[in-house]
C-alpha positions as CSV (number, residue, x, y, z in Angstrom):
1,X,0.0,0.0,0.0
2,X,2.8,2.4,0.8
3,X,4.3,1.8,-2.6
4,X,1.0,2.7,-4.3
5,X,0.7,5.8,-2.2
6,X,4.2,6.9,-3.2
7,X,3.5,6.3,-6.8
8,X,0.3,8.2,-6.9
9,X,1.6,11.1,-4.9
10,X,4.4,11.4,-7.4
11,X,1.8,11.3,-10.2
12,X,-0.2,14.0,-8.5
13,X,3.0,16.1,-8.3
14,X,3.6,15.9,-12.0
15,X,1.4,18.9,-12.9
16,X,3.6,21.2,-10.7
17,X,6.8,19.9,-12.2
18,X,5.4,20.2,-15.7
19,X,5.7,24.0,-15.7
20,X,9.4,23.4,-16.4
21,X,8.9,21.2,-19.5
22,X,10.7,22.7,-22.4
23,X,8.7,23.6,-25.5
24,X,8.8,21.0,-28.3
25,X,10.4,22.3,-31.4
26,X,7.9,21.8,-34.2
27,X,4.2,22.1,-34.9
28,X,1.6,22.5,-32.1
29,X,-1.9,21.1,-32.4
30,X,-5.1,21.6,-30.3
31,X,-7.0,19.0,-28.4
32,X,-10.1,17.5,-30.1
33,X,-13.0,19.0,-28.2
34,X,-15.5,16.8,-26.4
35,X,-18.8,18.6,-26.3
36,X,-20.8,16.3,-23.9
37,X,-24.2,17.7,-22.9
38,X,-23.6,17.3,-19.1
39,X,-20.4,19.4,-19.0
40,X,-21.6,21.9,-21.7
41,X,-24.8,22.5,-19.9
42,X,-22.7,23.8,-17.0
43,X,-20.3,25.9,-19.1
44,X,-17.7,23.1,-19.2
45,X,-17.1,23.4,-15.5
46,X,-17.8,19.9,-14.2
47,X,-14.9,17.8,-15.6
48,X,-12.5,18.9,-12.9
49,X,-14.7,16.9,-10.5
50,X,-15.5,14.1,-13.0
51,X,-16.8,10.7,-12.0
52,X,-17.2,7.5,-14.0
53,X,-16.7,7.6,-17.8
54,X,-16.3,11.4,-17.7
55,X,-12.9,10.9,-16.0
56,X,-11.4,9.7,-19.3
57,X,-11.8,13.3,-20.5
58,X,-11.5,15.1,-17.2
59,X,-9.7,14.5,-13.9
60,X,-8.2,11.0,-13.4
61,X,-8.7,11.5,-9.7
62,X,-12.3,10.3,-10.5
63,X,-10.9,6.8,-10.9
64,X,-10.6,6.7,-7.1
65,X,-14.4,7.1,-6.7
66,X,-17.3,4.7,-7.1
67,X,-16.8,2.2,-9.9
68,X,-19.1,2.1,-13.0
69,X,-19.1,0.3,-16.3
70,X,-20.2,2.2,-19.3
71,X,-21.2,-0.1,-22.2
72,X,-21.8,2.8,-24.6
73,X,-21.6,6.5,-24.4
74,X,-22.6,8.5,-27.5
75,X,-22.7,12.3,-28.0
76,X,-23.7,14.5,-31.0
77,X,-23.3,18.2,-31.2
78,X,-23.8,21.0,-33.8
79,X,-22.4,24.5,-34.1
80,X,-25.4,26.5,-35.4
81,X,-27.4,29.5,-34.4
82,X,-30.2,28.4,-32.1
83,X,-32.8,31.1,-33.0
84,X,-35.7,29.5,-34.9
85,X,-35.4,31.7,-37.9
86,X,-31.7,30.9,-38.3
87,X,-32.4,27.2,-37.9
88,X,-35.0,27.4,-40.6
89,X,-32.5,29.0,-43.0
90,X,-30.0,26.3,-42.2
91,X,-32.6,23.6,-42.9
92,X,-33.3,25.3,-46.2
93,X,-29.6,25.2,-47.1
94,X,-29.4,21.5,-46.3
95,X,-32.6,20.7,-48.2
96,X,-31.3,22.4,-51.4
97,X,-34.1,25.0,-51.3
98,X,-31.9,27.8,-52.8
99,X,-31.4,27.2,-56.5
100,X,-29.7,30.6,-57.0
101,X,-26.0,30.3,-55.9
102,X,-26.0,34.0,-54.9
103,X,-29.0,33.6,-52.6
104,X,-27.5,30.4,-51.1
105,X,-24.1,32.1,-50.5
106,X,-25.9,35.1,-48.9
107,X,-27.8,32.9,-46.5
108,X,-24.6,30.9,-45.5
109,X,-22.7,34.3,-45.1
110,X,-25.5,35.4,-42.7
111,X,-25.3,32.2,-40.7
112,X,-21.5,32.5,-40.4
113,X,-21.7,36.2,-39.4
114,X,-24.4,35.3,-36.8
115,X,-22.7,32.3,-35.3
116,X,-19.0,32.5,-36.2
117,X,-18.8,28.8,-36.9
118,X,-20.9,26.1,-38.5
119,X,-20.4,22.4,-38.2
120,X,-20.6,19.7,-35.5
121,X,-19.1,16.5,-34.2
122,X,-19.7,13.3,-32.4
123,X,-18.1,11.0,-29.8
124,X,-18.5,7.3,-28.9
125,X,-16.8,5.2,-26.3
126,X,-17.0,2.7,-23.5
127,X,-15.0,1.7,-20.4
128,X,-14.7,0.9,-16.7
129,X,-13.9,3.8,-14.4
130,X,-13.7,3.8,-10.6
131,X,-12.8,1.6,-7.7
132,X,-9.1,2.6,-8.2
133,X,-8.9,1.7,-11.9
134,X,-9.8,3.0,-15.3
135,X,-9.7,1.4,-18.8
136,X,-11.6,3.0,-21.7
137,X,-11.8,3.5,-25.4
138,X,-13.2,6.5,-27.2
139,X,-13.5,8.1,-30.7
140,X,-14.0,11.8,-31.1
141,X,-14.5,13.7,-34.3
142,X,-15.1,17.5,-34.7
143,X,-15.6,19.6,-37.8
144,X,-16.0,23.4,-38.1
145,X,-16.4,25.9,-40.9
146,X,-15.4,29.5,-40.1
147,X,-14.4,32.7,-41.9
148,X,-15.3,36.3,-42.6
149,X,-17.6,35.0,-45.3
150,X,-18.5,31.7,-47.0
151,X,-16.3,32.3,-50.1
152,X,-13.2,32.7,-47.9
153,X,-14.1,30.2,-45.2
154,X,-11.9,27.4,-43.9
155,X,-12.8,23.8,-42.9
156,X,-11.1,22.4,-39.9
157,X,-11.5,18.8,-39.0
158,X,-10.0,17.0,-36.0
159,X,-10.3,13.3,-35.2
160,X,-8.9,11.1,-32.5
161,X,-9.0,7.5,-31.4
162,X,-7.9,7.0,-27.8
163,X,-7.2,4.2,-25.3
164,X,-6.9,5.2,-21.6
165,X,-5.4,3.2,-18.7
166,X,-5.6,4.9,-15.3
167,X,-5.2,4.4,-11.6
168,X,-6.9,6.1,-8.7
169,X,-6.4,6.1,-4.9
170,X,-8.7,7.5,-2.2
171,X,-7.1,8.5,1.1
172,X,-9.1,9.4,4.2
173,X,-7.5,11.7,6.8
174,X,-10.1,12.4,9.4
175,X,-12.7,14.6,7.9
176,X,-10.6,15.1,4.7
177,X,-10.9,12.8,1.7
178,X,-8.1,13.0,-0.9
179,X,-8.5,11.4,-4.3
180,X,-5.4,11.0,-6.4
181,X,-5.3,9.7,-10.0
182,X,-3.1,9.4,-13.1
183,X,-3.5,7.8,-16.5
184,X,-1.7,7.3,-19.8
185,X,-3.4,7.8,-23.1
186,X,-2.4,6.3,-26.4
187,X,-4.0,7.9,-29.4
188,X,-4.2,8.2,-33.1
189,X,-4.8,11.7,-34.6
190,X,-6.1,12.7,-38.0
191,X,-6.3,16.5,-38.6
192,X,-6.7,18.7,-41.6
193,X,-3.4,20.3,-42.7
194,X,-2.5,23.1,-42.5
195,X,-3.9,23.7,-39.0
196,X,-6.0,26.7,-40.3
197,X,-7.9,24.2,-42.4
198,X,-8.8,23.6,-46.0
199,X,-10.6,26.0,-48.4
200,X,-14.2,25.3,-47.6
201,X,-16.3,26.9,-50.3
202,X,-16.2,24.3,-53.1
203,X,-15.9,21.3,-50.7
204,X,-19.0,22.4,-48.7
205,X,-21.0,23.1,-51.9
206,X,-20.2,19.7,-53.3
207,X,-20.9,17.9,-50.0
208,X,-24.3,19.6,-49.7
209,X,-25.2,18.8,-53.3
210,X,-24.9,22.2,-54.9
211,X,-22.5,21.0,-57.5
212,X,-18.9,19.7,-57.9
213,X,-17.2,16.3,-57.5
214,X,-16.6,16.0,-53.7
215,X,-14.0,13.2,-54.0
216,X,-12.0,15.0,-56.6
217,X,-12.0,18.2,-54.6
218,X,-10.8,16.4,-51.4
219,X,-7.9,14.5,-53.0
220,X,-5.5,17.4,-53.5
221,X,-5.7,18.2,-49.7
222,X,-3.5,16.9,-46.9
223,X,-3.9,15.6,-43.4
224,X,-1.6,15.6,-40.4
225,X,-1.7,12.1,-39.1
226,X,0.2,10.0,-36.6
227,X,0.2,8.2,-33.2
228,X,1.3,9.3,-29.7
229,X,0.8,9.2,-26.0
230,X,0.3,11.6,-23.1
231,X,-0.1,11.5,-19.3
232,X,-2.8,13.1,-17.1
233,X,-2.7,13.6,-13.4
234,X,-5.0,15.1,-10.8
235,X,-6.1,15.5,-7.2
236,X,-9.3,16.4,-5.4
237,X,-9.7,17.3,-1.8
238,X,-13.1,17.1,0.0
239,X,-14.3,18.3,3.4
240,X,-18.0,17.9,3.8
241,X,-19.8,19.5,0.9
242,X,-16.7,21.5,-0.3
243,X,-14.2,20.2,-2.8
244,X,-11.1,21.6,-4.4
245,X,-9.4,20.1,-7.4
246,X,-6.4,20.4,-9.7
247,X,-5.6,18.5,-12.9
248,X,-3.1,18.5,-15.7
249,X,-3.7,16.9,-19.1
250,X,-1.4,16.2,-22.0
251,X,1.7,16.0,-19.8
252,X,5.0,14.7,-21.3
253,X,3.2,14.1,-24.6
254,X,5.0,12.4,-27.4
255,X,3.4,12.6,-30.8
256,X,5.0,11.9,-34.1
257,X,3.1,12.6,-37.3
258,X,3.5,13.1,-41.0
259,X,1.7,15.2,-43.6
260,X,0.0,12.8,-46.0
261,X,-2.2,13.5,-49.1
262,X,-5.8,12.2,-49.1
263,X,-5.0,9.9,-52.0
264,X,-2.3,8.2,-50.0
265,X,-4.5,7.9,-46.9
266,X,-7.4,6.4,-48.8
267,X,-5.2,3.8,-50.3
268,X,-3.5,3.0,-47.0
269,X,-6.8,2.9,-45.0
270,X,-5.8,6.1,-43.1
271,X,-3.0,4.4,-41.2
272,X,0.5,5.9,-41.9
273,X,3.4,3.6,-42.5
274,X,5.9,6.0,-41.0
275,X,5.8,9.2,-39.0
276,X,8.8,11.6,-38.7
277,X,7.5,15.0,-37.6
278,X,7.4,15.8,-33.8
279,X,4.3,17.7,-32.9
280,X,3.8,19.6,-29.7
281,X,0.7,19.0,-27.5
282,X,0.6,21.8,-25.0
283,X,-0.4,20.7,-21.5
284,X,-3.4,22.3,-19.8
285,X,-3.7,23.0,-16.1
286,X,-7.1,23.4,-14.4
287,X,-7.9,24.4,-10.8
288,X,-11.2,25.0,-9.1
289,X,-13.8,24.5,-6.4
290,X,-17.1,22.7,-6.0
291,X,-19.9,22.6,-3.5
292,X,-22.3,19.7,-3.6
293,X,-25.2,19.7,-1.0
294,X,-27.4,16.8,0.1
295,X,-25.9,14.5,-2.5
296,X,-28.1,11.5,-1.6
297,X,-31.3,13.6,-1.0
298,X,-34.3,14.1,-3.2
299,X,-33.2,17.7,-3.9
300,X,-29.5,18.1,-4.4
301,X,-27.9,21.3,-5.7
302,X,-24.2,21.7,-6.7
303,X,-22.1,24.5,-7.9
304,X,-18.7,24.4,-9.8
305,X,-16.1,27.0,-10.6
306,X,-12.8,26.4,-12.4
307,X,-10.2,28.0,-14.6
308,X,-7.7,26.7,-17.1
309,X,-6.1,30.1,-17.3
310,X,-4.6,30.1,-13.8
311,X,-2.2,33.0,-14.5
312,X,-4.8,35.1,-16.1
313,X,-7.3,34.5,-13.3
314,X,-4.7,35.5,-10.6
315,X,-3.8,38.7,-12.5
316,X,-7.5,39.6,-13.0
317,X,-8.4,38.8,-9.4
318,X,-5.6,40.9,-7.8
319,X,-7.6,44.1,-8.2
320,X,-11.2,42.7,-8.4
321,X,-12.1,45.9,-10.3
322,X,-13.1,44.2,-13.5
323,X,-15.5,41.3,-12.9
324,X,-15.9,40.7,-16.6
325,X,-12.2,40.1,-16.9
326,X,-12.3,37.6,-14.1
327,X,-15.2,35.8,-15.6
328,X,-13.5,35.6,-19.0
329,X,-10.9,33.3,-17.4
330,X,-13.5,31.0,-15.8
331,X,-16.1,28.3,-16.3
332,X,-18.9,28.3,-13.7
333,X,-21.8,25.9,-13.5
334,X,-24.7,24.8,-11.4
335,X,-26.8,21.6,-11.3
336,X,-30.0,20.8,-9.5
337,X,-30.9,17.2,-9.1
338,X,-34.5,16.5,-8.4
339,X,-35.9,13.2,-7.0
340,X,-32.5,11.8,-7.8
341,X,-33.1,11.4,-11.5
342,X,-34.0,14.7,-13.1
343,X,-31.3,17.3,-13.6
344,X,-31.4,21.0,-14.6
345,X,-28.2,22.9,-15.4
346,X,-26.9,26.4,-16.0
347,X,-23.4,27.5,-16.9
348,X,-21.1,30.4,-17.9
349,X,-18.1,29.7,-20.1
350,X,-15.8,32.8,-20.3
351,X,-18.9,35.0,-19.9
352,X,-21.0,33.0,-22.3
353,X,-24.1,31.2,-21.1
354,X,-25.4,27.6,-21.4
355,X,-28.4,25.6,-20.4
356,X,-29.0,21.9,-20.0
357,X,-31.3,19.2,-18.9
358,X,-30.9,15.5,-18.1
359,X,-32.3,12.3,-16.8
360,X,-30.2,9.8,-14.9
361,X,-31.8,6.3,-14.4
362,X,-30.3,3.1,-13.1
363,X,-29.0,1.9,-16.5
364,X,-29.5,4.8,-18.9
365,X,-28.5,8.5,-18.8
366,X,-29.6,11.1,-21.3
367,X,-28.6,14.8,-21.5
368,X,-29.2,17.7,-23.8
369,X,-27.8,21.3,-23.7
370,X,-27.6,24.5,-25.7
371,X,-24.5,26.6,-25.3
372,X,-22.5,29.6,-26.3
373,X,-18.9,28.9,-27.0
374,X,-15.7,31.0,-27.1
375,X,-13.0,30.5,-29.8
376,X,-10.9,27.4,-29.2
377,X,-7.8,28.8,-31.1
378,X,-8.7,27.3,-34.5
379,X,-12.3,28.3,-35.2
380,X,-14.4,31.1,-33.9
381,X,-16.8,30.5,-31.1
382,X,-20.6,30.5,-31.5
383,X,-23.8,28.9,-30.4
384,X,-24.6,25.2,-30.5
385,X,-26.6,22.2,-29.3
386,X,-25.5,18.8,-28.0
387,X,-27.2,15.6,-26.9
388,X,-25.7,12.6,-25.1
389,X,-26.9,9.1,-24.2
390,X,-25.1,6.5,-22.1
391,X,-25.8,2.9,-21.0
392,X,-24.1,2.2,-17.7
393,X,-24.0,-0.1,-14.7
């Protein structure tokens, strides 16, 4: 037992040592976003205190909590204006209502101007998480179209297959409960190259059925593809209803990739034979607090607050004169559980609001959310909707 404690304490200390990791010399890429409805309904604020399957994407300290087996977890999301009039226009575009190319381009320009990004994604996975152990598999795919107008827009696609192996350890010290966790992730990435994406206009028109040979248009483009691994580590401390947490993801990441044309990838079933280019995965550090009241009761409220911009938060909080500047560094969320199965959620993600609902039964969990999203570094932020369903034990 002492040996395991020493190993996990070392793993939990990794995030602090990681500030001294030197920058990798070549290309940097961004993480593939996971837009699950539970987290998005709370502004992305709950993953620092993740439990069960969510710990594969959040804090590995969740592996120290109650065990659960997820036989299937499926999410779909879309980046689209959520106003009914805008949704009707988007539906008209998809249904090929606009025969005039000028009219169709004007409508898509309006949607891009309104929302900043159009597109969507999905994720699927399964795994065992909790009881001191985690083993899971997931696939995440995300595609966004952004630009000042449709004619000059870019298409950015990010895809990842991941296998996660993790450990967790709960430690009780009187009234204090400490959960420690760490994991290693092996992954395969497939991303549009260059990072800013492909020219979207002709590709989107062909994909929607407005003319053009989609396959012929795709073939001249390239993807950044390869395999790698990364470590995650985290800790949560709980006294009564109050919890504090810290996690680091993508530590000591090693990822070698190569730029391959679509023709080559299609002929090789998208698996590269060799990869030579080192690609940097920037680690992320998240800290925050949570308060969960009456967790086993019929009415159970919880509140979460976290930041992944720790330096920016500290600088903004030193004066407390600009509340907006502080909120722009934070994710804040609230969840109300009623009769143990119905859930209502509110969230703020860098000053942008979200709303969600869910139902959590013995074997099935379903969640939906609408959200406003800031830019993730590659595509502009905007509004969106997401739905998630899981079968679990």
